[in-house]
N, C-alpha and C positions, 0 to 999 in steps of 0.2 A: 503495498500499499504506498510505504515514504517512497518506493521509482516512482510511483505515478505521481503521488502529491507533486513531486518537484519536478519531474519533466513539465507540468502544469502551468506547474507556478515560474519558472524561466521560461515558458512559452509568453504568458500574462505578462512577465516584466522584459520580457528580450533581455534577459542577464548575459552577459559575454564572460566569458570563460575564465576570467579572471576574479569576476563576482561571487563565481560556485561557491566558494567556501562558505560564503556570509549568505547567501541563498539556501544553500543545505542547512545552516544552521537556525538562521530563521524558518525553515520550513520544520524541522523538529521541534522550536521550541511551540508554533503552529500547530501541531499536532497533539501535543501533550497539554497545551491550553484547553484545546476543542476538547482532547479524550475527556480532562478533566470536570470538564461539564456535563457531559451525558448524565443521561437519567438512569440510573441503577439497569434498567432493563435492554439499555442499548451498548451497542459497541464499534467502534467504528468501521468492522466491517458488516456489522447489522446497516448502518446507514448508507450502505452502499457507494456509491457515485458523488453522494450530499456531503460526503463527509472528505473525501479528497478534493473534489471543486471546492469548500470552503475552505481547506486549510491552505490551499495552494494562494485562492484570494487575500487570506489574513497573512500569507509570505509575500506573496509578491506589492502588496500594500504596505509593510515593513521594507521592502526593500526599494520602494517609489520615495518613503519618507527618508531610506540611508541616503538616497541619490541628492533628493534636494537639499540646497545649499541654504535657502530658505533666506540667501541676502537682500540687502536693497538696491533695486537696480538704476532709479531717479528717484531724486528728490528735488523738491522745488519748495521756494521759504514763502515768495507770492504767491496768493490764493493755494496755500499750502495743500500740496501733492504729494503722494508716497505710491510711488511702486515697486512688487519685493518679485523678485524674481523667482521662479518655481514652475510659470507656465501652468497653473491648475496641480499643482501636483499632491497639495496637500486634499485638495478637493477630491479626484482619483480618488487616492488611498481611503480617506473617508467614505467615499460611495462601496469602495470592494469589501469593506470592513462593514457594512450595514449588509450588502449582499451577503456577506458568507453568515453574517447574524440570521438574518430572513431563513435561509438552506439550512441550517440547523436548530431552528427555534422548534419542529417538532419532536427535536431526538434529546435538546439538552432541558436542565434544571429551568424553572421560572428562578433568577436573580435576581427580578426586580423587590421593592422595600416598601411596603406598604402599612399602614396601622389599620388593625381591625375595627379599634377600639379604645379611647382613652378617659378612663376615670379621672375627673378633678378633682 
């Protein structure tokens, strides 16, 4: 399963040969994180392609974030304007993470927080 996830992540992120060690580490971390969120009755193998796709998306998001330098590309003082470099990289990474979460929602524990009631 790890090799499939790594192959998908490499395709999504278009990782170069020099980036492969980082991609592999990100992939292992993404798989471990997603595995830890699964409900007791689910395993990565039982989730099928959803697990590999979601882990690959989280991995690619991590790679995009690592690539983005987030530096200031242009700053104008009169009528203040600021342009950051990255060409939407952060938005793309966030979109990949949201899509991965949606893919895994049926298999993962609900980790949201809510009060059922508070006595005053």
